[in-house]
C-alpha positions as CSV (number, residue, x, y, z in Angstrom):
1,X,7.8,-21.9,-18.0
2,X,9.3,-18.5,-17.3
3,X,7.7,-15.9,-15.1
4,X,8.6,-12.2,-14.9
5,X,7.9,-10.5,-11.6
6,X,7.9,-6.7,-11.4
7,X,7.6,-5.7,-7.8
8,X,10.3,-3.1,-7.3
9,X,8.3,-1.0,-4.8
10,X,9.3,-1.9,-1.3
11,X,5.8,-2.8,-0.2
12,X,5.1,-4.8,-3.3
13,X,8.4,-6.6,-3.0
14,X,7.3,-7.6,0.5
15,X,3.8,-8.6,-0.6
16,X,4.9,-10.8,-3.5
17,X,8.4,-11.9,-2.9
18,X,8.2,-12.0,0.9
19,X,5.1,-14.2,1.2
20,X,4.0,-17.6,0.3
21,X,3.1,-16.3,-3.2
22,X,6.7,-16.5,-4.1
23,X,7.5,-19.6,-2.1
24,X,4.7,-21.5,-4.0
25,X,5.9,-20.2,-7.4
26,X,9.5,-21.0,-6.8
27,X,8.7,-24.6,-5.6
28,X,7.1,-25.3,-9.0
29,X,10.5,-25.1,-10.8
30,X,9.4,-22.2,-13.0
31,X,12.2,-19.9,-14.2
32,X,11.7,-16.6,-12.3
33,X,13.1,-13.3,-13.2
34,X,12.5,-10.4,-10.8
35,X,12.9,-6.7,-11.7
36,X,14.2,-4.4,-9.0
37,X,15.5,-0.9,-8.5
38,X,19.0,-0.2,-9.6
39,X,20.0,0.6,-6.0
40,X,18.6,-2.8,-4.9
41,X,20.1,-4.8,-7.7
42,X,23.2,-6.0,-5.8
43,X,21.2,-6.7,-2.6
44,X,18.8,-9.1,-4.3
45,X,21.5,-10.6,-6.5
46,X,23.3,-11.6,-3.4
47,X,20.2,-13.0,-1.8
48,X,19.3,-15.2,-4.8
49,X,22.9,-16.1,-5.8
50,X,22.4,-19.8,-4.9
51,X,19.0,-20.1,-6.5
52,X,17.6,-20.3,-10.0
53,X,16.1,-16.8,-9.6
54,X,17.5,-14.1,-11.9
55,X,17.6,-10.5,-11.0
56,X,17.4,-7.7,-13.6
57,X,17.1,-3.9,-13.4
58,X,13.6,-2.3,-13.7
59,X,15.2,0.8,-15.3
60,X,13.2,3.1,-13.0
61,X,15.0,6.3,-13.6
62,X,14.9,6.1,-17.4
63,X,11.2,5.2,-17.4
64,X,10.2,7.7,-14.8
65,X,11.8,10.4,-17.0
66,X,9.9,8.9,-20.0
67,X,6.6,9.5,-18.2
68,X,7.4,13.2,-18.2
69,X,9.4,13.6,-21.4
70,X,7.1,16.2,-22.9
71,X,3.8,18.0,-22.4
72,X,1.8,15.3,-24.2
73,X,3.0,12.5,-22.0
74,X,2.6,14.6,-18.9
75,X,-1.0,15.4,-20.0
76,X,-1.8,11.7,-20.7
77,X,-0.4,10.5,-17.4
78,X,-2.3,13.1,-15.5
79,X,-5.5,12.3,-17.4
80,X,-5.0,8.7,-16.5
81,X,-4.8,9.6,-12.8
82,X,-8.0,11.6,-13.1
83,X,-9.9,8.8,-15.0
84,X,-12.1,6.1,-13.6
85,X,-14.8,3.8,-14.8
86,X,-18.1,3.7,-13.0
87,X,-21.3,1.9,-12.4
88,X,-24.7,3.3,-11.9
89,X,-24.5,2.7,-8.1
90,X,-20.7,3.0,-7.7
91,X,-18.8,6.1,-8.6
92,X,-15.1,6.7,-7.7
93,X,-15.5,10.0,-5.7
94,X,-11.7,10.1,-5.3
95,X,-11.4,11.7,-8.7
96,X,-13.2,14.9,-7.7
97,X,-11.0,15.1,-4.6
98,X,-7.9,14.8,-6.7
99,X,-9.2,17.5,-9.1
100,X,-9.4,19.9,-6.1
101,X,-5.8,19.1,-5.3
102,X,-4.6,19.7,-8.9
103,X,-6.6,22.9,-9.1
104,X,-4.3,24.4,-6.4
105,X,-1.2,23.2,-8.3
106,X,-2.4,24.8,-11.6
107,X,-3.8,28.0,-10.1
108,X,-1.7,30.6,-11.9
109,X,-0.5,31.6,-15.4
110,X,-0.8,29.0,-18.2
111,X,-1.6,26.4,-15.6
112,X,-5.2,27.7,-15.3
113,X,-5.9,26.7,-18.9
114,X,-4.1,23.3,-18.5
115,X,-6.4,22.6,-15.5
116,X,-9.5,23.5,-17.5
117,X,-8.5,21.2,-20.3
118,X,-7.6,18.4,-18.0
119,X,-10.9,18.6,-16.1
120,X,-12.9,18.7,-19.3
121,X,-11.0,15.7,-20.6
122,X,-11.4,13.9,-17.3
123,X,-15.2,14.4,-17.4
124,X,-15.3,12.8,-20.8
125,X,-13.1,9.8,-19.9
126,X,-14.9,9.2,-16.6
127,X,-18.3,9.2,-18.4
128,X,-17.4,7.3,-21.6
129,X,-16.0,3.8,-22.0
130,X,-15.1,4.7,-25.6
131,X,-13.0,7.6,-24.3
132,X,-11.3,5.4,-21.9
133,X,-10.4,3.0,-24.7
134,X,-8.9,5.9,-26.7
135,X,-6.9,6.9,-23.6
136,X,-5.6,3.4,-23.2
137,X,-4.6,3.3,-26.8
138,X,-2.8,6.7,-26.5
139,X,-1.0,5.4,-23.4
140,X,0.1,2.2,-25.2
141,X,1.8,4.1,-28.0
142,X,3.3,6.7,-25.7
143,X,4.8,4.2,-23.1
144,X,5.7,1.2,-25.2
145,X,8.3,-0.1,-22.8
146,X,10.8,-0.9,-25.5
147,X,13.6,-0.9,-22.9
148,X,12.2,-4.3,-21.8
149,X,12.2,-5.9,-25.3
150,X,15.7,-7.4,-24.8
151,X,14.4,-9.2,-21.7
152,X,11.3,-10.6,-23.4
153,X,13.4,-11.7,-26.3
154,X,16.1,-13.3,-24.1
155,X,13.8,-15.1,-21.6
156,X,10.5,-15.5,-23.6
157,X,8.3,-15.3,-20.5
158,X,4.7,-16.6,-20.6
159,X,3.5,-14.7,-17.6
160,X,4.2,-11.3,-16.1
161,X,3.2,-10.8,-12.4
162,X,3.0,-7.1,-11.6
163,X,2.0,-5.4,-8.3
164,X,-0.6,-3.0,-9.6
165,X,-3.2,-2.5,-12.2
166,X,-0.8,-0.3,-14.1
167,X,0.4,3.0,-12.8
168,X,3.8,4.8,-12.9
169,X,6.4,2.8,-14.9
170,X,4.3,-0.3,-14.6
171,X,2.7,0.9,-17.8
172,X,5.9,0.3,-19.7
173,X,6.3,-3.3,-18.6
174,X,2.6,-4.1,-19.2
175,X,2.7,-2.7,-22.7
176,X,5.9,-4.6,-23.4
177,X,4.2,-7.8,-22.2
178,X,1.2,-7.2,-24.5
179,X,3.4,-6.6,-27.5
180,X,5.2,-9.9,-26.7
181,X,2.0,-11.8,-26.2
182,X,2.9,-12.4,-22.5
183,X,-0.1,-12.9,-20.1
184,X,-0.4,-10.3,-17.3
185,X,-1.4,-11.1,-13.7
186,X,-2.0,-8.1,-11.5
187,X,-1.6,-8.5,-7.7
188,X,-2.2,-5.0,-6.2
189,X,-0.2,-4.8,-3.0
190,X,-2.6,-2.5,-1.2
191,X,-6.4,-2.3,-0.7
192,X,-6.6,1.3,-1.8
193,X,-4.8,0.9,-5.2
194,X,-7.9,0.3,-7.3
195,X,-9.4,3.7,-6.2
196,X,-6.4,5.9,-5.7
197,X,-3.9,5.3,-8.5
198,X,-6.0,6.2,-11.5
199,X,-7.2,4.1,-14.5
200,X,-5.4,0.9,-15.3
201,X,-2.9,0.1,-17.9
202,X,-3.5,-2.6,-20.6
203,X,-6.1,-5.1,-19.6
204,X,-4.7,-7.8,-17.3
205,X,-5.6,-11.5,-17.8
206,X,-6.0,-12.2,-14.1
207,X,-6.3,-10.0,-11.0
208,X,-6.2,-10.8,-7.3
209,X,-8.1,-8.7,-4.8
210,X,-7.8,-8.6,-1.0
211,X,-11.6,-8.5,-0.3
212,X,-14.9,-8.8,-2.1
213,X,-15.3,-5.0,-1.9
214,X,-11.9,-4.5,-3.6
215,X,-12.9,-6.9,-6.3
216,X,-16.1,-4.9,-6.9
217,X,-14.1,-1.6,-7.2
218,X,-11.6,-3.2,-9.6
219,X,-14.4,-4.4,-11.9
220,X,-16.3,-1.1,-11.7
221,X,-13.5,1.5,-11.9
222,X,-11.2,-0.4,-14.4
223,X,-13.8,-1.8,-16.8
224,X,-12.7,-5.4,-16.1
225,X,-15.0,-8.5,-16.2
226,X,-15.6,-10.1,-12.8
227,X,-14.6,-13.5,-14.1
228,X,-10.9,-12.6,-14.2
229,X,-10.9,-11.3,-10.6
230,X,-10.1,-13.6,-7.8
231,X,-10.7,-12.7,-4.1
232,X,-7.7,-14.1,-2.3
233,X,-7.4,-12.6,1.1
234,X,-4.3,-10.7,2.3
235,X,-1.1,-12.6,1.7
236,X,1.2,-10.7,4.0
237,X,-1.1,-11.3,7.0
238,X,-0.9,-15.1,6.6
239,X,1.6,-15.4,9.4
240,X,-0.9,-13.9,11.8
241,X,-3.1,-17.0,11.3
242,X,-1.0,-20.0,10.3
243,X,1.1,-20.3,13.4
244,X,4.3,-18.7,12.0
245,X,3.8,-15.6,14.3
246,X,3.7,-16.6,17.9
247,X,2.5,-13.8,20.2
248,X,3.2,-15.2,23.7
249,X,6.2,-13.2,24.9
250,X,5.4,-9.6,25.9
251,X,8.7,-9.4,27.8
252,X,10.7,-9.6,24.6
253,X,8.5,-6.9,23.0
254,X,9.1,-4.6,26.0
255,X,12.8,-5.2,25.9
256,X,13.1,-4.8,22.2
257,X,11.5,-1.3,22.3
258,X,13.0,-0.3,25.6
259,X,9.6,0.1,27.2
260,X,8.6,0.0,30.9
261,X,6.8,-3.3,31.7
262,X,4.8,-1.5,34.4
263,X,3.2,1.1,32.1
264,X,0.4,0.8,29.6
265,X,1.4,1.4,26.0
266,X,-0.1,3.9,23.6
267,X,1.1,2.9,20.1
268,X,1.1,5.6,17.5
269,X,1.9,4.3,14.0
270,X,2.5,7.2,11.6
271,X,1.5,7.3,7.9
272,X,3.9,8.5,5.2
273,X,5.5,11.9,5.7
274,X,4.0,13.4,2.6
275,X,0.5,12.8,3.7
276,X,0.1,14.6,7.0
277,X,1.6,17.8,8.5
278,X,2.5,18.7,12.1
279,X,2.8,15.1,13.2
280,X,5.5,16.1,15.7
281,X,2.9,18.4,17.3
282,X,0.5,15.4,17.5
283,X,3.3,13.4,19.2
284,X,3.9,16.2,21.7
285,X,0.2,16.5,22.4
286,X,0.0,12.8,23.2
287,X,3.0,13.1,25.5
288,X,1.3,16.1,27.2
289,X,-1.7,14.0,27.8
290,X,0.5,11.3,29.3
291,X,2.5,13.7,31.4
292,X,-0.6,15.5,32.8
293,X,-2.5,12.3,33.1
294,X,-5.6,13.0,35.3
295,X,-6.3,9.3,35.8
296,X,-4.6,6.6,37.6
297,X,-3.0,5.1,34.5
298,X,0.7,4.9,34.2
299,X,1.3,5.5,30.4
300,X,4.1,5.5,27.8
301,X,4.1,6.2,24.1
302,X,5.6,4.1,21.4
303,X,5.9,6.0,18.1
304,X,6.6,4.0,14.9
305,X,7.7,6.1,12.0
306,X,6.6,5.0,8.5
307,X,9.2,3.3,6.3
308,X,8.9,6.3,4.0
309,X,10.4,8.5,6.8
310,X,13.7,6.8,6.1
311,X,13.5,7.1,2.3
312,X,15.8,9.7,0.8
313,X,14.3,12.9,-0.7
314,X,15.5,14.4,-3.9
315,X,17.4,16.7,-1.6
316,X,19.5,13.7,-0.5
317,X,18.2,13.7,3.1
318,X,15.5,11.6,4.7
319,X,12.7,13.0,6.7
320,X,14.3,11.5,9.9
321,X,17.5,13.4,9.1
322,X,15.7,16.7,8.4
323,X,13.9,16.5,11.8
324,X,16.7,14.9,13.9
325,X,16.9,17.9,16.2
326,X,13.1,18.0,16.7
327,X,13.0,14.4,17.7
328,X,16.0,14.8,20.0
329,X,14.2,17.7,21.7
330,X,11.2,15.5,22.4
331,X,13.4,12.8,23.8
332,X,15.1,15.3,26.1
333,X,11.8,16.9,27.2
334,X,9.8,13.7,27.9
335,X,12.5,11.2,28.7
336,X,11.2,7.6,29.2
337,X,7.6,8.6,28.4
338,X,8.4,8.1,24.7
339,X,10.2,5.6,22.6
340,X,10.8,6.2,18.9
341,X,10.8,3.2,16.6
342,X,12.5,3.7,13.2
343,X,11.8,0.8,10.8
344,X,14.1,-0.5,8.2
345,X,13.0,-0.7,4.6
346,X,10.2,-3.2,4.6
347,X,11.6,-5.5,1.9
348,X,15.2,-5.5,3.2
349,X,15.0,-5.8,6.9
350,X,15.7,-9.5,7.3
351,X,17.4,-11.5,4.5
352,X,16.0,-14.9,5.5
353,X,12.4,-13.6,5.3
354,X,12.7,-10.9,2.7
355,X,11.1,-8.3,5.0
356,X,8.4,-10.1,6.9
357,X,10.0,-9.4,10.3
358,X,8.7,-5.8,10.0
359,X,5.2,-7.2,9.7
360,X,5.8,-9.4,12.8
361,X,7.1,-6.4,14.7
362,X,4.0,-4.4,13.8
363,X,1.7,-7.3,14.8
364,X,3.5,-7.5,18.2
365,X,3.1,-3.8,18.7
366,X,-0.6,-3.9,17.9
367,X,-1.2,-7.0,20.0
368,X,0.7,-5.8,23.1
369,X,-0.3,-2.2,23.1
370,X,-3.3,-1.0,24.9
371,X,-4.6,1.6,22.4
372,X,-3.6,1.9,18.7
373,X,-3.4,5.4,17.2
374,X,-3.2,5.8,13.4
375,X,-4.2,8.0,10.5
376,X,-6.7,6.7,8.0
377,X,-4.4,3.7,7.2
378,X,-4.6,0.0,6.6
379,X,-4.3,-0.4,10.4
380,X,-8.0,0.2,10.5
381,X,-8.3,-3.2,8.9
382,X,-5.3,-4.8,10.7
383,X,-6.6,-3.7,14.1
384,X,-9.6,-5.9,13.8
385,X,-7.4,-9.0,13.5
386,X,-6.1,-8.3,17.0
387,X,-9.3,-6.7,18.3
388,X,-7.5,-3.6,19.4
389,X,-9.2,-0.3,20.4
390,X,-8.2,2.1,17.7
391,X,-8.1,5.9,17.3
392,X,-8.2,7.6,13.9
393,X,-6.5,11.0,14.0
394,X,-8.0,13.5,11.6
395,X,-6.2,16.8,12.3
396,X,-4.4,19.4,10.4
397,X,-3.9,19.3,6.6
398,X,-3.6,16.3,4.2
399,X,-0.7,16.8,1.8
400,X,-0.6,20.5,2.8
401,X,-3.9,21.2,1.1
402,X,-7.3,20.4,2.6
403,X,-8.1,19.3,6.2
404,X,-7.3,15.6,6.7
405,X,-11.0,14.9,7.3
406,X,-11.3,15.0,3.6
407,X,-9.8,11.5,3.6
408,X,-13.1,10.2,5.1
409,X,-14.7,10.9,1.8
410,X,-12.3,8.7,-0.2
411,X,-14.4,5.9,-1.5
412,X,-12.4,3.0,-0.1
413,X,-12.3,4.7,3.3
414,X,-16.0,5.7,3.2
415,X,-16.9,2.0,2.9
416,X,-14.6,0.8,5.8
417,X,-15.4,3.7,8.1
418,X,-19.1,2.8,8.0
419,X,-18.3,-0.2,10.1
420,X,-17.4,2.2,12.9
421,X,-14.6,0.1,14.3
422,X,-12.4,3.1,15.3
423,X,-13.0,6.6,16.8
424,X,-12.1,9.5,14.6
425,X,-10.9,12.6,16.6
426,X,-10.3,16.1,15.4
427,X,-9.1,17.9,18.5
428,X,-6.6,17.2,21.2
429,X,-9.4,17.3,23.8
430,X,-11.2,14.5,21.9
431,X,-8.0,12.6,21.7
432,X,-7.5,12.7,25.5
433,X,-11.1,11.7,26.2
434,X,-11.0,8.8,23.7
435,X,-7.7,7.5,25.0
436,X,-9.0,7.2,28.6
437,X,-12.4,5.9,27.4
438,X,-10.6,3.0,25.6
439,X,-8.3,2.4,28.6
440,X,-11.3,2.2,30.9
441,X,-13.2,-0.1,28.6
442,X,-11.2,-1.9,25.8
443,X,-14.3,-3.7,24.6
444,X,-15.9,-0.6,23.2
445,X,-16.6,-1.2,19.5
446,X,-15.5,-4.8,19.8
447,X,-18.6,-6.1,18.0
448,X,-18.0,-3.6,15.2
449,X,-14.4,-4.9,14.9
450,X,-15.5,-8.5,14.7
451,X,-18.1,-7.6,12.1
452,X,-15.5,-5.9,9.9
453,X,-13.1,-8.8,10.2
454,X,-15.8,-11.4,9.5
455,X,-17.4,-9.6,6.6
456,X,-14.3,-8.3,4.8
457,X,-11.1,-10.0,5.9
458,X,-11.9,-13.6,6.9
459,X,-10.9,-14.9,3.4
460,X,-8.2,-17.6,3.2
461,X,-6.8,-16.6,6.6
462,X,-3.3,-18.1,6.9
463,X,-3.3,-19.4,3.3
464,X,-3.9,-16.4,1.0
465,X,-0.3,-16.5,-0.4
466,X,-0.7,-20.2,-1.2
467,X,-4.1,-19.6,-2.8
468,X,-2.6,-16.9,-5.0
469,X,0.5,-18.9,-5.9
470,X,-1.4,-22.0,-6.7
471,X,-4.0,-20.1,-8.7
472,X,-1.2,-18.6,-10.8
473,X,0.3,-22.0,-11.4
474,X,-3.1,-23.5,-12.4
475,X,-3.7,-20.6,-14.7
476,X,-0.3,-21.2,-16.4
477,X,-1.0,-25.0,-16.6
478,X,-4.4,-24.2,-18.3
479,X,-2.6,-22.1,-20.8
480,X,-0.3,-25.0,-21.7
481,X,-3.3,-27.3,-22.1
482,X,-5.1,-24.7,-24.2
483,X,-2.0,-24.3,-26.4
484,X,-1.6,-28.1,-26.9
485,X,-5.3,-28.6,-27.8
486,X,-5.2,-25.8,-30.4
487,X,-2.2,-27.3,-32.2
């Protein structure tokens, strides 16, 4: 049978193509066609040139423009973002936060009336399943995905694997699949996708969730029956448990990042550049703490930029290029107290592994560092795997709007933060105090970290990718049996 895989986003490419999900599928002798960005087409064509895998263009630019082709499609897409299902005991509070964000964007002229209309419409769709069905219908006739018809007619796939529940241009591919009677399997590549990307596209036939909580959110916020949702664990963390990643050589980690073996390491892993402001000020503040260290600790800072820091803006420049002088100034001022780590694109950093080397590098950095510093990210979960003392920075503005402590009210973060595995700081004085507290006693919050891991993440450790891949193959086999019995 033929499988379409749309995983053009760098992180979803890594999650599906770079893990045992893909290895399991390709070992079954299914015909696989993957859809990638135009700029990645030649890269993946070269990688798969000696295999049966076929690479096609996802047509991102055309379809992204189609999402915004007129006021009606703009309105529908925005309404989808501000729509969520609900249950009596579970409401997606993220919607009200996003409304606050959009209110500032539509705060003048005709935008004021657009905002009023969208908030009224959002109230209706969030409180009425019938209204959500009407919205889904309107999306289906607005974003039909006809650009993909030639591929469905040429390859006649039985299954589409897609890395979301349907946001952005995924709507086009999912609607095309429905029109061509192709089953849809959703594998969201991140734990926050069910709560932060708006209402789903057309109903998938099978969905995989990282955790039980994520499965609950998918069912509640996207009006999906629980029996089509499988809790799989986290595929791209399999290597942490199955023996593939061997963490027994700190010297190579120190050499790779040009660190001092005699100093303790503070590891600051930044989030995407659009999310948080003044992060260079935070870096300098940490370096000031190190330089004016009142304790006996000999410290150094390893700063890892997010992969999105090396993505090109519409201006043609990356964030790294725009701030090259600022970074150089910090290097000049603080010398060997700081090392900057610029990652490669996560799905293109090692041909033989399709990007998993970046995950291995991250794991090594978490494991060998003494304190992990991050910003409301997935590292809150990942740190529990390595039992690492973790600081959560909540300073300055989030997306240049509200204070970043607003993030603590996002529903997926509310739930995880209740485990109290990390310390959230809002001032540089709190940051200094917490760093030395963790250095003095790394076992602080250790029980909380273990509880979070055992309750939420200890699902198919080391075999989540195989579980997902085999579940897909079984699902497809069952379809064949059902088709045969109906004839």
